C-alpha positions as a Python dict, from the first residue, in 0.01 Angstrom:
ca = {
    (1, 'M'): (0, 0, 0),
    (2, 'D'): (8, -374, 72),
    (3, 'K'): (-193, -530, 350),
    (4, 'V'): (24, -619, 648),
    (5, 'P'): (-60, -905, 885),
    (6, 'L'): (-132, -818, 1246),
    (7, 'T'): (-242, -1038, 1535),
    (8, 'V'): (-552, -945, 1733),
    (9, 'R'): (-332, -859, 2032),
    (10, 'G'): (-108, -639, 1815),
    (11, 'A'): (-410, -454, 1673),
    (12, 'E'): (-547, -397, 2023),
    (13, 'K'): (-213, -253, 2141),
    (14, 'L'): (-206, -12, 1846),
    (15, 'Q'): (-567, 92, 1910),
    (16, 'Q'): (-489, 154, 2279),
    (17, 'E'): (-186, 366, 2187),
    (18, 'L'): (-396, 561, 1935),
    (19, 'K'): (-666, 625, 2195),
    (20, 'K'): (-406, 746, 2449),
    (21, 'L'): (-246, 977, 2192),
    (22, 'K'): (-582, 1130, 2096),
    (23, 'T'): (-745, 1154, 2440),
    (24, 'E'): (-450, 1222, 2672),
    (25, 'D'): (-136, 1333, 2491),
    (26, 'R'): (-291, 1561, 2226),
    (27, 'P'): (-495, 1772, 2477),
    (28, 'R'): (-195, 1794, 2715),
    (29, 'I'): (29, 1919, 2432),
    (30, 'I'): (-231, 2172, 2315),
    (31, 'Q'): (-250, 2306, 2671),
    (32, 'A'): (131, 2323, 2691),
    (33, 'I'): (137, 2529, 2367),
    (34, 'A'): (-129, 2763, 2503),
    (35, 'D'): (61, 2806, 2830),
    (36, 'A'): (388, 2874, 2646),
    (37, 'R'): (220, 3137, 2425),
    (38, 'E'): (121, 3330, 2736),
    (39, 'H'): (490, 3380, 2817),
    (40, 'G'): (534, 3625, 2531),
    (41, 'D'): (783, 3633, 2243),
    (42, 'L'): (759, 3301, 2058),
    (43, 'K'): (1096, 3335, 1880),
    (44, 'E'): (1296, 3282, 2197),
    (45, 'N'): (1045, 3071, 2386),
    (46, 'A'): (1199, 2727, 2442),
    (47, 'E'): (883, 2589, 2606),
    (48, 'Y'): (679, 2684, 2300),
    (49, 'H'): (925, 2522, 2058),
    (50, 'A'): (946, 2205, 2271),
    (51, 'A'): (566, 2179, 2286),
    (52, 'R'): (539, 2228, 1908),
    (53, 'E'): (798, 1955, 1856),
    (54, 'Q'): (597, 1722, 2083),
    (55, 'Q'): (284, 1809, 1888),
    (56, 'S'): (455, 1726, 1561),
    (57, 'F'): (573, 1390, 1695),
    (58, 'C'): (229, 1309, 1839),
    (59, 'E'): (42, 1395, 1519),
    (60, 'G'): (293, 1197, 1313),
    (61, 'R'): (250, 893, 1535),
    (62, 'I'): (-131, 921, 1514),
    (63, 'K'): (-114, 925, 1134),
    (64, 'D'): (132, 633, 1138),
    (65, 'I'): (-92, 416, 1360),
    (66, 'E'): (-405, 504, 1163),
    (67, 'A'): (-229, 406, 839),
    (68, 'K'): (-107, 76, 988),
    (69, 'L'): (-452, -14, 1117),
    (70, 'S'): (-622, 76, 789),
    (71, 'N'): (-377, -143, 594),
    (72, 'A'): (-375, -431, 840),
    (73, 'T'): (-515, -775, 793),
    (74, 'I'): (-603, -879, 1147),
    (75, 'I'): (-556, -1251, 1199),
    (76, 'D'): (-707, -1430, 1498),
    (77, 'V'): (-456, -1705, 1566),
    (78, 'T'): (-691, -1900, 1791),
    (79, 'T'): (-932, -1966, 1500),
    (80, 'L'): (-664, -2096, 1264),
    (81, 'N'): (-667, -2459, 1161),
    (82, 'A'): (-332, -2498, 990),
    (83, 'N'): (-303, -2870, 1065),
    (84, 'G'): (14, -2833, 1269),
    (85, 'K'): (198, -2619, 1015),
    (86, 'V'): (391, -2308, 1116),
    (87, 'V'): (194, -2005, 995),
    (88, 'F'): (166, -1637, 1085),
    (89, 'G'): (70, -1604, 1452),
    (90, 'A'): (176, -1955, 1551),
    (91, 'T'): (376, -2012, 1867),
    (92, 'V'): (662, -2250, 1794),
    (93, 'D'): (877, -2444, 2042),
    (94, 'L'): (1223, -2508, 1897),
    (95, 'V'): (1543, -2688, 1993),
    (96, 'D'): (1878, -2580, 1852),
    (97, 'E'): (2025, -2911, 1735),
    (98, 'E'): (2383, -2800, 1796),
    (99, 'T'): (2348, -2660, 2150),
    (100, 'G'): (2032, -2835, 2269),
    (101, 'K'): (1897, -2498, 2382),
    (102, 'E'): (1516, -2470, 2379),
    (103, 'V'): (1338, -2152, 2274),
    (104, 'T'): (979, -2050, 2202),
    (105, 'Y'): (885, -1788, 1943),
    (106, 'Q'): (558, -1642, 1825),
    (107, 'I'): (557, -1524, 1463),
    (108, 'V'): (399, -1178, 1445),
    (109, 'G'): (384, -872, 1221),
    (110, 'D'): (677, -635, 1180),
    (111, 'D'): (521, -376, 1415),
    (112, 'E'): (462, -628, 1692),
    (113, 'A'): (805, -790, 1692),
    (114, 'D'): (979, -783, 2030),
    (115, 'I'): (1265, -1027, 2075),
    (116, 'K'): (1261, -976, 2454),
    (117, 'S'): (908, -1119, 2454),
    (118, 'N'): (1009, -1392, 2204),
    (119, 'M'): (789, -1238, 1935),
    (120, 'I'): (969, -1245, 1601),
    (121, 'S'): (876, -1067, 1281),
    (122, 'I'): (725, -1264, 994),
    (123, 'S'): (1001, -1117, 777),
    (124, 'S'): (1287, -1233, 1004),
    (125, 'P'): (1519, -1507, 876),
    (126, 'I'): (1407, -1750, 1149),
    (127, 'A'): (1036, -1699, 1076),
    (128, 'R'): (1089, -1730, 701),
    (129, 'A'): (1271, -2060, 757),
    (130, 'L'): (992, -2192, 984),
    (131, 'I'): (686, -2098, 776),
    (132, 'G'): (520, -2404, 624),
    (133, 'K'): (710, -2657, 834),
    (134, 'E'): (551, -2900, 1085),
    (135, 'E'): (637, -3060, 1418),
    (136, 'G'): (945, -3277, 1383),
    (137, 'D'): (1082, -3083, 1084),
    (138, 'V'): (1421, -2916, 1100),
    (139, 'A'): (1456, -2561, 973),
    (140, 'E'): (1795, -2446, 845),
    (141, 'V'): (1842, -2079, 935),
    (142, 'Q'): (2123, -1864, 795),
    (143, 'T'): (2256, -1646, 1077),
    (144, 'P'): (2560, -1419, 1099),
    (145, 'G'): (2735, -1697, 1292),
    (146, 'G'): (2658, -1958, 1029),
    (147, 'V'): (2375, -2198, 955),
    (148, 'R'): (2167, -2309, 1258),
    (149, 'A'): (1948, -2617, 1254),
    (150, 'L'): (1630, -2568, 1458),
    (151, 'E'): (1403, -2865, 1523),
    (152, 'I'): (1033, -2785, 1561),
    (153, 'V'): (913, -2952, 1880),
    (154, 'E'): (558, -2813, 1895),
    (155, 'V'): (335, -2571, 1703),
    (156, 'R'): (54, -2400, 1895),
    (157, 'Y'): (-214, -2149, 1792),
    (158, 'I'): (-274, -1946, 2108),
}
């Protein structure tokens, strides 16, 4: 499996979720299964089946997070010296040349992407168009509504 880039903050969030799953959710689910078993016949016991389904989901998520963390290349953005170029982890201030609308994005790994928080995936069309460019450059981005020209106002490594 290929190494996937992950910011320090993204790795910490995954580690926190993993810890919660192992220390809180897993014991709670095990107790729910034990409680449901005490109710008798397991074939028609909805509580038992629901708890087993939760257990399956929880264990699957634990394996998923462990695999992501083991295959991650954790990149500390604050130590990068990319000489003003847009790279993984950079925070980029942009202006849409057509509308004049300003937007700020941070380029993160696929698992960290959250458009509501202006965190876009490294594999998104916008990020791919920005990578390697510098302040003052214009990135042409193919979108469903046509080509957008985004001018890079500032590149920060925070």
